[in-house]
Backbone bond lengths (Angstrom), bond angles and torsions (degrees), N, CA, C in turn:
res aa  C-N    CA-C-N  psi(-1)  N-CA   C-N-CA  omega(-1)  CA-C   N-CA-C  phi
1 X - - - 1.568 - - 1.557 105.04 -
2 X 1.403 118.31 -43.85 1.493 116.69 -176.71 1.435 111.47 -72.25
3 X 1.389 122.83 -21.83 1.423 127.24 176.98 1.571 104.96 -67.76
4 X 1.304 113.90 -47.26 1.455 115.81 178.54 1.490 119.63 -64.22
5 X 1.347 114.37 -31.60 1.344 121.37 170.75 1.557 113.77 -64.63
6 X 1.389 108.41 -46.37 1.539 111.97 175.43 1.503 112.33 -59.60
7 X 1.245 120.04 -41.82 1.435 124.74 -179.14 1.497 107.34 -60.04
8 X 1.304 122.51 -52.09 1.339 127.14 179.51 1.494 114.29 -57.89
9 X 1.287 119.11 -47.50 1.421 125.78 174.52 1.484 109.87 -56.77
10 X 1.398 111.59 -44.85 1.394 116.58 -174.21 1.536 114.15 -69.86
11 X 1.150 119.76 -26.71 1.539 130.47 175.95 1.637 102.70 -63.50
12 X 1.243 115.63 -49.25 1.415 116.95 -176.27 1.534 114.60 -73.10
13 X 1.347 113.68 -40.94 1.330 118.82 172.40 1.557 115.38 -64.39
14 X 1.289 114.56 -37.09 1.423 120.62 179.21 1.585 111.12 -71.41
15 X 1.319 115.08 -27.10 1.549 115.19 173.52 1.572 110.85 -67.75
16 X 1.332 114.57 -38.77 1.426 122.60 178.36 1.522 109.09 -64.95
17 X 1.362 120.43 -44.88 1.492 128.53 -177.80 1.547 103.91 -57.38
18 X 1.297 116.23 -50.70 1.502 121.64 -175.33 1.424 107.59 -55.89
19 X 1.373 121.07 -47.43 1.526 122.91 178.35 1.566 108.74 -63.23
20 X 1.302 118.86 -49.92 1.426 126.94 -178.09 1.504 107.44 -53.23
21 X 1.356 118.37 -60.82 1.482 117.31 -176.75 1.424 117.03 -65.66
22 X 1.279 119.14 -21.21 1.401 120.32 175.29 1.447 118.77 -86.77
23 X 1.329 120.30 -33.91 1.485 123.77 -178.76 1.469 105.99 -85.30
24 X 1.372 119.27 -52.80 1.485 120.99 -166.42 1.555 112.96 -51.54
25 X 1.271 122.25 -47.14 1.568 119.63 -176.17 1.566 106.77 -70.46
26 X 1.304 118.83 -21.26 1.396 117.82 -178.65 1.507 111.70 -88.55
27 X 1.386 117.52 2.43 1.462 122.12 178.57 1.654 113.81 74.98
28 X 1.329 107.58 19.99 1.569 111.17 175.10 1.477 113.07 -94.16
29 X 1.274 114.47 156.11 1.522 119.50 177.19 1.478 106.04 -65.43
30 X 1.314 113.01 141.74 1.510 119.38 176.84 1.550 112.67 -100.43
31 X 1.324 114.11 4.67 1.407 118.69 173.28 1.628 111.50 -104.42
32 X 1.290 120.77 178.37 1.402 121.92 175.61 1.573 112.45 88.18
33 X 1.251 118.27 163.29 1.515 124.26 -175.09 1.423 111.28 -63.90
34 X 1.463 114.14 143.26 1.521 113.85 179.77 1.464 109.43 -82.34
35 X 1.413 108.99 153.69 1.496 119.74 -175.02 1.526 101.62 -136.19
36 X 1.394 105.23 161.59 1.440 118.20 -178.73 1.663 107.39 -72.69
37 X 1.295 116.10 127.80 1.396 118.08 -179.68 1.504 116.95 -56.77
38 X 1.344 116.46 -27.50 1.449 119.67 -175.52 1.491 112.82 -94.26
39 X 1.238 121.23 -47.80 1.483 122.75 -174.43 1.639 112.87 -105.94
40 X 1.328 115.64 -14.29 1.453 118.10 172.76 1.393 113.15 82.48
41 X 1.240 123.55 1.27 1.552 129.62 179.65 1.590 105.61 -58.83
42 X 1.300 116.74 136.66 1.454 119.79 175.03 1.638 110.71 -71.46
43 X 1.269 119.67 127.47 1.468 123.15 -173.74 1.521 107.84 -85.38
44 X 1.359 114.03 140.43 1.471 120.64 -179.45 1.559 105.78 -88.47
45 X 1.453 110.66 162.31 1.490 118.64 -173.08 1.537 111.97 -53.01
46 X 1.386 115.79 -34.80 1.446 111.42 178.66 1.469 116.11 -81.32
47 X 1.231 118.18 -1.00 1.528 118.45 175.24 1.606 106.88 -100.40
48 X 1.317 118.65 7.67 1.427 122.68 179.59 1.450 114.05 -114.62
49 X 1.309 119.07 3.26 1.492 120.51 -176.66 1.541 106.70 -70.86
50 X 1.309 116.75 118.96 1.463 126.18 -178.96 1.446 113.98 -40.64
51 X 1.322 118.09 125.34 1.506 124.84 176.47 1.499 113.73 66.76
52 X 1.340 116.45 -53.82 1.460 125.37 -173.16 1.551 108.57 -57.93
53 X 1.353 119.96 -46.34 1.405 124.87 -174.01 1.579 105.20 -68.16
54 X 1.233 119.81 -39.92 1.487 127.56 176.49 1.568 106.69 -55.93
55 X 1.177 117.73 -46.57 1.549 122.56 -175.70 1.534 106.58 -72.03
56 X 1.333 116.52 -46.46 1.487 118.57 -174.22 1.630 109.42 -64.26
57 X 1.387 112.95 -33.76 1.304 114.58 -172.84 1.653 111.63 -94.83
58 X 1.277 110.79 8.04 1.486 126.95 -177.04 1.551 110.30 48.41
59 X 1.314 115.65 41.70 1.447 120.84 169.41 1.596 109.94 78.46
60 X 1.357 117.90 19.14 1.465 119.31 175.28 1.315 118.41 -131.89
61 X 1.337 122.97 147.03 1.484 122.76 174.83 1.488 111.36 -62.84
62 X 1.288 113.21 138.33 1.415 123.28 -173.61 1.581 111.64 -71.83
63 X 1.351 110.80 -20.54 1.560 119.18 -172.25 1.474 108.13 -96.86
64 X 1.326 118.19 -44.98 1.597 118.61 -175.49 1.399 114.66 -107.78
65 X 1.403 119.23 -24.28 1.421 124.36 -174.67 1.546 110.39 91.44
66 X 1.179 121.09 1.40 1.601 124.25 -173.86 1.465 105.68 -66.94
67 X 1.262 124.24 149.20 1.449 129.19 178.19 1.649 104.48 -71.68
68 X 1.345 112.13 135.03 1.411 117.23 171.11 1.490 110.25 -86.73
69 X 1.377 109.22 132.31 1.575 112.43 -177.81 1.539 111.62 -59.68
70 X 1.321 105.40 130.14 1.564 114.05 -173.44 1.562 109.77 -73.69
71 X 1.265 120.42 -5.10 1.396 120.72 171.12 1.510 113.91 -65.30
72 X 1.215 118.99 -28.27 1.523 126.69 173.90 1.543 111.37 -55.37
73 X 1.275 115.19 -67.95 1.552 115.39 175.35 1.484 116.86 -58.95
74 X 1.341 114.61 -33.06 1.456 120.40 -177.51 1.450 107.56 -63.24
75 X 1.408 123.39 -50.09 1.432 127.38 -176.70 1.540 107.01 -68.91
76 X 1.340 118.81 -42.34 1.445 119.12 173.89 1.565 114.34 -54.52
77 X 1.351 112.64 -44.00 1.476 108.90 179.88 1.452 112.68 -70.18
78 X 1.383 120.27 -34.53 1.420 126.97 -179.80 1.586 107.89 -62.34
79 X 1.403 116.48 -37.95 1.401 121.79 175.78 1.593 114.59 -64.05
80 X 1.272 108.35 -33.88 1.607 118.42 179.03 1.380 107.47 -72.10
81 X 1.331 117.53 -41.39 1.489 119.71 -172.89 1.551 108.30 -68.69
82 X 1.409 114.17 -42.11 1.593 117.72 -179.12 1.528 107.59 -61.26
83 X 1.406 114.73 -48.84 1.406 117.44 179.69 1.441 119.73 -57.74
84 X 1.511 116.32 -41.08 1.403 122.74 -177.25 1.533 107.45 -67.52
85 X 1.362 117.75 -50.13 1.432 121.21 -168.96 1.637 104.89 -69.34
86 X 1.203 125.07 -43.72 1.453 121.36 -174.53 1.542 111.16 -74.17
87 X 1.327 120.69 -33.33 1.426 120.13 174.46 1.558 113.59 -70.22
88 X 1.337 111.43 -28.01 1.405 118.21 175.53 1.504 110.63 -74.62
89 X 1.374 119.62 -43.79 1.409 126.82 -176.58 1.494 116.82 -70.01
90 X 1.408 117.67 -32.53 1.370 122.39 175.50 1.516 116.98 -112.14
91 X 1.296 119.09 165.16 1.528 120.86 162.39 1.425 114.19 -56.71
92 X 1.335 120.60 165.69 1.388 124.49 -166.81 1.434 113.02 -56.63
93 X 1.435 118.33 -57.82 1.483 117.10 -175.05 1.564 112.18 -69.73
94 X 1.413 118.80 -44.69 1.504 112.84 170.91 1.379 114.50 -57.31
95 X 1.298 118.44 -38.84 1.524 125.04 174.42 1.500 113.56 -49.40
96 X 1.385 115.15 -47.95 1.444 119.28 -176.05 1.478 106.72 -67.59
97 X 1.326 121.40 -40.51 1.371 127.41 -178.77 1.532 114.56 -63.72
98 X 1.481 114.07 -40.30 1.308 118.84 175.33 1.486 112.14 -71.64
99 X 1.323 122.77 -33.24 1.462 126.64 175.95 1.506 108.02 -63.57
100 X 1.192 124.82 -43.93 1.450 129.19 -178.84 1.556 105.58 -57.39
101 X 1.379 111.87 -55.15 1.443 113.90 177.03 1.527 114.91 -56.34
102 X 1.318 116.36 -37.79 1.442 124.58 -176.51 1.559 108.14 -68.82
103 X 1.245 120.27 -43.80 1.484 121.06 178.99 1.460 112.75 -70.70
104 X 1.321 120.10 -27.95 1.424 130.53 175.49 1.628 103.77 -64.88
105 X 1.245 116.22 -56.69 1.478 119.33 -178.81 1.615 106.99 -61.72
106 X 1.271 119.95 -37.79 1.364 122.10 -178.91 1.618 110.03 -57.06
107 X 1.416 112.81 -47.47 1.460 113.40 -179.42 1.555 111.31 -63.91
108 X 1.312 116.10 -34.91 1.448 117.17 170.85 1.527 121.98 -62.15
109 X 1.301 108.17 -37.71 1.554 117.67 173.25 1.566 108.70 -56.62
110 X 1.437 116.58 -51.57 1.341 122.15 -166.03 1.523 105.05 -70.62
111 X 1.339 119.24 -43.93 1.527 123.41 -176.91 1.593 109.93 -61.38
112 X 1.322 114.55 -46.54 1.423 120.35 -178.49 1.579 113.91 -69.22
113 X 1.368 114.06 -37.70 1.413 118.27 179.20 1.539 113.12 -70.66
114 X 1.364 117.06 -38.52 1.394 123.38 -176.93 1.579 114.22 -86.39
115 X 1.400 114.68 -36.99 1.330 120.16 -177.32 1.556 121.82 -120.39
116 X 1.286 112.28 -6.49 1.448 122.57 -174.02 1.556 106.00 54.98
117 X 1.276 116.45 52.88 1.496 122.75 -178.72 1.580 109.49 -136.91
118 X 1.244 114.07 126.58 1.375 121.84 177.06 1.631 109.07 -123.27
119 X 1.336 115.43 84.64 1.505 118.02 -172.84 1.492 115.05 -61.72
120 X 1.271 111.75 142.50 1.489 117.46 177.07 1.504 111.44 -60.95
121 X 1.399 120.67 -26.80 1.405 124.43 176.45 1.415 115.18 -60.38
122 X 1.328 116.61 -22.60 1.519 121.49 179.78 1.580 110.57 -106.13
123 X 1.316 113.76 -41.51 1.424 115.92 -174.08 1.528 114.91 -73.71
124 X 1.403 117.39 -38.36 1.392 116.49 178.60 1.509 119.02 -70.40
125 X 1.399 114.65 -38.14 1.522 117.95 175.53 1.438 108.03 -65.37
126 X 1.340 124.59 -26.25 1.367 128.17 -177.99 1.437 115.57 -53.10
127 X 1.378 111.29 -31.58 1.513 120.54 -171.02 1.607 108.77 -73.23
128 X 1.308 118.75 -55.18 1.452 123.08 171.16 1.553 112.09 -57.53
129 X 1.350 110.53 -46.31 1.464 112.62 -179.64 1.472 114.18 -64.17
130 X 1.279 119.32 -36.49 1.448 125.40 -179.14 1.485 107.59 -64.20
131 X 1.444 117.54 -41.59 1.434 117.61 179.12 1.651 110.33 -65.91
132 X 1.242 113.35 -35.42 1.573 113.05 179.79 1.524 112.06 -79.09
133 X 1.322 120.29 -40.74 1.471 122.42 -179.90 1.571 105.89 -69.13
134 X 1.341 120.61 -42.78 1.314 118.79 -177.65 1.498 114.83 -64.68
135 X 1.382 122.33 -24.16 1.414 128.03 174.88 1.593 105.98 -63.03
136 X 1.366 118.04 -36.14 1.364 118.80 -171.63 1.704 106.30 -86.89
137 X 1.237 111.84 -35.27 1.427 113.96 -178.25 1.565 111.72 -69.49
138 X 1.341 111.03 -41.99 1.530 114.53 177.04 1.530 115.66 89.13
139 X 1.445 113.49 29.83 1.457 114.85 -174.57 1.574 108.63 -76.48
140 X 1.302 114.32 -35.53 1.557 116.29 178.04 1.572 108.14 -163.06
141 X 1.330 115.99 154.26 1.423 115.70 -173.85 1.645 111.72 -61.81
142 X 1.361 112.20 162.20 1.470 113.53 -171.65 1.484 115.43 -62.08
143 X 1.414 116.91 -35.96 1.527 120.88 177.39 1.491 107.04 -59.54
144 X 1.391 117.82 -46.13 1.450 113.44 -175.33 1.539 112.24 -68.11
145 X 1.237 114.58 -29.45 1.458 114.67 -175.36 1.548 110.32 -77.52
146 X 1.509 118.36 -31.61 1.382 120.44 173.96 1.450 110.43 -65.69
147 X 1.347 117.92 -47.99 1.593 119.39 172.74 1.483 112.31 -52.08
148 X 1.504 116.64 -41.12 1.401 111.13 -176.82 1.469 113.55 -71.75
149 X 1.377 120.40 -22.08 1.411 120.28 177.69 1.572 110.57 -63.03
150 X 1.508 114.67 -43.23 1.425 120.54 179.31 1.517 109.02 -61.78
151 X 1.473 114.05 -47.95 1.417 117.97 -174.19 1.569 112.65 -56.17
152 X 1.503 105.00 -50.12 1.447 112.03 -174.49 1.486 115.06 -58.08
153 X 1.430 112.81 -46.68 1.502 114.79 171.71 1.470 118.78 -62.21
154 X 1.452 116.39 -42.00 1.462 114.90 -178.83 1.503 113.64 -69.62
155 X 1.309 120.56 -35.84 1.464 123.59 -179.36 1.546 112.78 -60.00
156 X 1.374 114.07 -48.61 1.521 119.46 177.09 1.408 113.42 -70.18
157 X 1.370 118.19 -39.27 1.369 121.39 179.72 1.537 110.80 -64.61
158 X 1.298 115.47 -35.94 1.479 117.78 174.43 1.488 117.84 -72.30
159 X 1.400 117.17 -32.65 1.424 120.91 169.80 1.474 112.46 -63.66
160 X 1.362 112.21 -45.55 1.549 118.67 -178.72 1.562 110.15 -56.32
161 X 1.407 113.45 -46.01 1.388 116.30 -173.68 1.551 111.77 -69.02
162 X 1.454 110.58 -41.68 1.426 119.21 178.87 1.460 111.95 -56.82
163 X 1.268 124.02 -45.05 1.339 129.69 -174.80 1.618 108.61 -70.46
164 X 1.223 115.17 -38.02 1.479 119.08 177.55 1.574 111.86 -67.97
165 X 1.396 115.66 -36.10 1.519 118.53 177.12 1.485 107.45 -73.74
166 X 1.294 121.24 -28.47 1.521 122.20 -166.79 1.497 102.78 -86.81
167 X 1.377 123.52 -37.76 1.443 124.57 -172.38 1.416 114.62 -113.84
168 X 1.374 121.32 -12.60 1.486 123.14 -177.30 1.581 114.29 73.33
169 X 1.308 115.07 20.14 1.428 120.86 -179.07 1.525 112.09 -149.92
170 X 1.280 113.38 150.58 1.534 116.86 179.86 1.497 107.56 -70.92
171 X 1.405 111.16 134.21 1.358 119.05 172.12 1.493 116.93 -114.68
172 X 1.333 115.23 0.03 1.493 125.40 -169.63 1.476 106.69 -154.10
173 X 1.277 118.71 136.06 1.459 126.34 177.27 1.589 106.65 -71.87
174 X 1.413 116.60 159.07 1.461 119.71 178.60 1.485 108.14 -72.39
175 X 1.341 117.69 -21.88 1.545 114.86 -177.67 1.449 115.85 -71.28
176 X 1.287 115.19 -29.97 1.518 119.81 -173.84 1.729 114.47 -58.00
177 X 1.331 114.83 -38.80 1.488 116.11 173.90 1.561 109.19 -65.52
178 X 1.237 119.80 -40.79 1.383 122.49 -174.87 1.520 108.12 -72.68
179 X 1.399 121.71 -37.99 1.350 120.30 174.08 1.486 115.34 -67.42
180 X 1.350 117.22 -31.30 1.562 121.94 173.30 1.523 109.49 -65.33
181 X 1.428 117.91 -41.31 1.309 122.24 176.61 1.669 110.13 -54.60
182 X 1.286 114.56 -48.89 1.469 120.72 178.51 1.366 112.54 -60.50
183 X 1.354 122.21 -42.25 1.495 122.89 -179.43 1.457 106.77 -72.37
184 X 1.248 124.17 -35.43 1.501 123.54 176.70 1.611 110.56 -61.09
185 X 1.283 110.27 -44.60 1.517 115.81 179.59 1.640 112.74 -61.61
186 X 1.297 114.06 -27.93 1.420 121.47 -176.95 1.482 108.76 -86.09
187 X 1.350 121.94 -42.54 1.477 125.08 -166.34 1.474 115.23 -110.37
188 X 1.389 118.91 -19.54 1.371 123.02 -172.47 1.465 117.66 94.95
189 X 1.318 124.17 -179.68 1.435 124.81 -174.80 1.437 118.68 -93.27
190 X 1.450 120.59 -15.58 1.357 124.89 176.46 1.543 112.88 -65.53
191 X 1.313 119.34 -41.52 1.440 120.87 179.85 1.559 116.78 -70.76
192 X 1.370 116.75 -16.84 1.364 120.31 -169.73 1.531 117.02 -59.86
193 X 1.467 117.24 -44.97 1.430 115.37 169.93 1.385 118.77 -57.65
194 X 1.343 119.83 -40.34 1.419 121.55 174.67 1.472 116.86 -59.55
195 X 1.451 115.13 -40.25 1.468 118.65 178.40 1.432 110.95 -62.21
196 X 1.375 113.87 -50.13 1.433 117.36 177.89 1.430 117.41 -52.41
197 X 1.337 118.77 -55.39 1.458 126.50 175.48 1.475 113.84 -55.74
198 X 1.436 116.62 -43.95 1.386 116.98 176.77 1.421 112.91 -63.22
199 X 1.403 122.14 -41.88 1.495 126.39 -174.49 1.632 102.53 -63.54
200 X 1.345 116.64 -46.56 1.497 117.77 178.09 1.493 114.60 -55.06
201 X 1.285 113.74 -46.59 1.467 117.95 -178.65 1.507 107.85 -62.59
202 X 1.310 121.24 -43.89 1.401 127.34 -179.72 1.490 108.56 -56.59
203 X 1.344 112.06 -52.03 1.591 117.81 175.48 1.451 114.30 -49.51
204 X 1.424 115.85 -51.38 1.493 116.83 177.07 1.526 109.85 -58.17
205 X 1.309 117.02 -38.89 1.465 113.78 179.89 1.411 112.38 -60.87
206 X 1.391 116.12 -45.26 1.512 117.42 -178.38 1.443 109.27 -64.36
207 X 1.266 119.43 -38.95 1.583 119.26 175.88 1.373 111.19 -61.64
208 X 1.349 118.86 -41.02 1.552 118.93 -179.24 1.477 106.60 -68.76
209 X 1.223 125.43 -31.72 1.402 127.11 -177.04 1.516 110.61 -71.29
210 X 1.333 111.61 -39.94 1.574 115.38 175.16 1.433 112.92 -65.09
211 X 1.346 118.28 -41.25 1.455 123.87 -177.66 1.638 107.66 -66.92
212 X 1.395 109.34 -41.78 1.654 104.93 173.78 1.518 114.49 -66.72
213 X 1.140 117.43 -12.90 1.582 122.96 179.52 1.450 103.79 -91.62
214 X 1.237 125.92 -4.17 1.578 128.46 177.58 1.519 110.23 90.47
215 X 1.261 123.34 11.04 1.395 123.10 -178.15 1.459 110.56 -83.27
216 X 1.383 119.57 133.65 1.555 118.92 -177.33 1.550 106.55 -71.76
217 X 1.482 113.82 138.34 1.421 121.07 178.60 1.516 103.38 -111.65
218 X 1.276 121.33 126.98 1.579 121.62 -179.06 1.514 103.95 -133.22
219 X 1.292 118.93 178.53 1.468 127.56 -175.16 1.521 108.54 -70.97
220 X 1.384 116.77 -14.42 1.352 116.11 -178.80 1.542 115.98 -107.95
221 X 1.444 114.06 3.84 1.470 120.94 176.48 1.530 107.03 -59.18
222 X 1.247 115.13 131.06 1.457 123.06 -179.65 1.529 109.24 -91.98
223 X 1.350 114.96 133.28 1.429 123.11 167.91 1.547 113.89 -114.93
224 X 1.249 122.28 148.11 1.481 123.73 -178.98 1.541 108.68 -80.41
225 X 1.374 116.34 73.52 1.355 124.19 177.61 1.616 110.85 -48.98
226 X 1.313 116.34 -48.01 1.469 120.74 -177.68 1.502 109.08 -62.22
227 X 1.286 120.59 -40.99 1.477 117.24 -179.39 1.399 109.84 -66.09
228 X 1.389 120.04 -31.46 1.506 121.59 -174.61 1.440 104.88 -73.16
229 X 1.339 120.86 -46.26 1.475 122.83 -176.35 1.592 108.26 -64.33
230 X 1.340 115.55 -41.76 1.485 118.24 178.45 1.579 110.35 -60.65
231 X 1.337 111.87 -40.10 1.488 120.60 -178.59 1.496 111.67 -60.84
232 X 1.398 112.88 -46.02 1.581 116.64 -178.50 1.603 106.04 -67.46
233 X 1.385 113.77 -40.75 1.527 114.62 -178.23 1.496 108.72 -60.92
234 X 1.305 119.78 -38.78 1.485 122.52 -171.86 1.627 104.69 -73.34
235 X 1.409 117.42 -36.03 1.453 115.54 176.08 1.510 114.21 -56.96
236 X 1.433 112.33 -46.22 1.470 122.53 -178.81 1.463 110.13 -60.70
237 X 1.331 115.57 -41.58 1.393 118.24 179.62 1.442 117.26 -62.81
238 X 1.384 113.99 -35.43 1.500 127.27 178.49 1.582 106.47 -66.37
239 X 1.309 115.48 -43.51 1.526 123.29 -179.29 1.443 111.13 -65.15
240 X 1.301 119.83 -34.47 1.517 123.32 178.42 1.384 113.28 99.85
241 X 1.321 123.33 173.68 1.384 132.48 179.49 1.565 112.24 -52.46
242 X 1.280 112.36 -35.58 1.638 117.17 172.41 1.492 116.78 -83.47
243 X 1.260 118.81 29.63 1.375 123.78 -175.37 1.557 112.89 -55.15
244 X 1.311 112.65 -40.78 1.449 117.76 178.94 1.559 112.32 -57.79
245 X 1.340 115.84 -45.18 1.528 119.89 176.23 1.510 106.94 -57.67
246 X 1.314 114.81 -46.85 1.554 116.04 -169.91 1.565 111.38 -68.00
247 X 1.261 115.75 -24.88 1.516 120.45 -178.75 1.540 108.84 -85.46
248 X 1.169 126.48 -13.71 1.459 127.47 -177.81 1.566 109.85 -69.21
C-alpha cells in the first residue's frame, strides 16, 4: 500500500519536475498552466494526467499533432519509481522523508545530465534539508552527517582547485562541491568514498560508451559529475541504512 502511495505521489512530483527541469534552464516561468511546446495551446486537466495522457494521446498533441517530448513521461516514471521504492523500503514517515530527498536528487540528476547545471537554489538548500531529512531517515547520526557535509564540500573543492592549478582550466563545476555537501548532510561520511568511486566508474563507463559509438573523447570532454554523484546517492538511499550489508 505504501509503495502504491509512493508511486502515485511520484507521478505527480515527476510531472512537476519535468516542467521545472525543462522551463527553468530556459529562463521560463515554472508556474502557470501547461501549454503545448509546439503550438502553445493551453492544455486541459485531462491532457495533463502523468503518463496516462501521453499513452492515450499516443505521444502527440491533440491540437496540432506535434510529438510530445518523451522526457515528460520518462521523468514522471522515474519519480514514481523513486517514490514507490523508498516508501516500500522505509516506514511511512521516514519513507516520505527519503522520497523528498530522492525527488530532490532526481531534479539535480536531470538538470545536470541535460544542461550541466547544478543551481545554487537546489544545491545549497539541500545541505540544511539533508541534515533535517536525514534525522528522520536515520542514515547516520547528526554529528556524522554535519562532518560529512564539510568533508564532502572540502574534498571536491580541493580537487577542483587542484585541477585548475595543475591545468589552468576548470575541470569541475562550482555546484559539484555544494551537491556533495548536501549528500554528506543526508547520508553521512561513510558512504562518501563509495559515492565518489561509483560516480568515477560510471563516468568512465559513459566515456567508454561514447568512444564505442565513435564519439571523440578528449581532455575537455564534459561529463555530468553532479548527475553521477546524485545517482549514486539515490541508489544508496534506496538500499537503506544497511546498504553496506546489502552490497556484500
